[in-house]
C-alpha positions in Angstrom: -9.1 17.5 39.9 -12.2 15.6 38.8 -13.2 12.2 40.3 -12.3 10.6 36.8 -8.8 11.5 37.0 -8.3 10.2 40.5 -9.3 6.5 39.4 -7.1 6.7 36.3 -9.4 8.5 33.7 -8.3 11.7 32.2 -10.7 14.2 30.9 -10.5 14.9 27.1 -8.7 18.2 26.3 -10.7 20.8 24.6 -10.7 20.5 20.9 -10.1 23.9 19.1 -10.4 23.5 15.2 -7.5 24.9 13.4 -8.4 28.4 12.1 -6.2 28.2 9.0 -8.7 26.0 6.9 -11.5 23.7 6.9 -11.2 20.5 8.9 -9.7 17.6 7.0 -12.3 15.2 5.6 -12.1 11.7 6.8 -10.4 9.1 4.4 -12.4 6.5 2.8 -11.3 2.8 3.5 -9.9 2.7 -0.2 -7.8 5.9 0.4 -6.6 4.9 3.8 -5.5 1.5 2.5 -3.6 3.2 -0.4 -1.7 5.6 2.1 -0.8 2.6 4.1 0.5 0.9 1.0 2.6 4.0 0.0 4.1 4.5 3.4 4.9 0.7 3.6 6.5 1.0 0.1 8.7 3.9 1.2 9.7 2.0 4.5 10.6 -1.1 2.5 12.7 0.8 -0.1 14.4 2.6 2.7 15.3 -0.6 4.4 16.3 -2.3 1.2 18.8 0.7 0.6 20.3 0.0 4.0 20.9 -3.6 3.2 22.4 -2.7 -0.2 24.9 -0.2 1.6 25.8 -2.5 4.4 26.2 -5.8 2.3 28.1 -4.2 -0.7 30.7 -2.6 1.6 33.8 -4.8 1.7 33.2 -5.9 5.2 29.6 -6.5 4.5 30.5 -8.6 1.4 32.9 -10.7 3.4 30.2 -11.4 5.9 27.6 -12.2 3.4 30.0 -14.5 1.5 30.7 -16.2 4.8 26.8 -16.6 5.3 26.4 -18.0 1.8 28.9 -20.7 2.4 27.7 -21.4 5.9 24.1 -21.4 5.3 22.9 -21.2 1.6 25.4 -23.6 -0.4 24.5 -26.6 1.6 21.8 -29.2 1.7 19.3 -28.5 4.5 18.3 -32.2 4.6 20.6 -34.7 6.4 19.9 -37.9 4.9 21.6 -39.8 7.8 19.4 -38.1 10.4 16.2 -36.9 8.7 15.0 -34.6 11.7 12.2 -32.4 10.4 13.1 -29.7 13.0 16.7 -29.6 12.1 15.6 -29.4 8.3 13.3 -26.4 9.2 16.0 -24.8 11.3 18.5 -25.2 8.3 15.9 -23.6 5.8 15.3 -20.8 8.1 19.1 -20.0 8.2 19.1 -20.2 4.4 15.8 -18.2 4.2 17.8 -15.4 5.9 20.7 -15.2 3.4 18.0 -15.1 0.6 16.3 -12.3 2.1 19.4 -10.3 2.7 20.4 -10.9 -1.0 16.8 -10.1 -2.4 16.8 -6.8 -0.1 20.3 -5.9 -1.3 19.4 -6.2 -4.9 16.2 -4.1 -4.7 18.2 -1.5 -2.6 20.8 -1.1 -5.6 18.2 0.7 -7.6 17.0 3.0 -5.0 
C-alpha cells in the first residue's frame, strides 16, 4: 500500500489499450454536443411515451381529467386577494397539467 492510498488517494490503474483496434479518437466539441442532443432526444421521447401510456389509460385519464378541472380550468388570479405568490403557485399547478398534456401528445406518435 502506498502512502497516497493511506491518505485517501488511490493509484491510477494501469491502462492497457484494447488490442482489437486502434484507440477511439476524441470527439470534437460539435460532435460531443450532437451526441448529447441525440441522447437527450431519445430520453425525452422515452419519457413522453411513458406519459402517453399512463395518462391515456382509463385510470390515468380519470386522474388527468380531475387535474384539468382542479388546476387548469380556473383563473389563477384571485381578484379579491391579488397575492402574487398565490398567483404564481396556481400558475405552477396549471403548468404541470399543461406539461402532462404536451408530453402525452408527443408520446402518442412514438
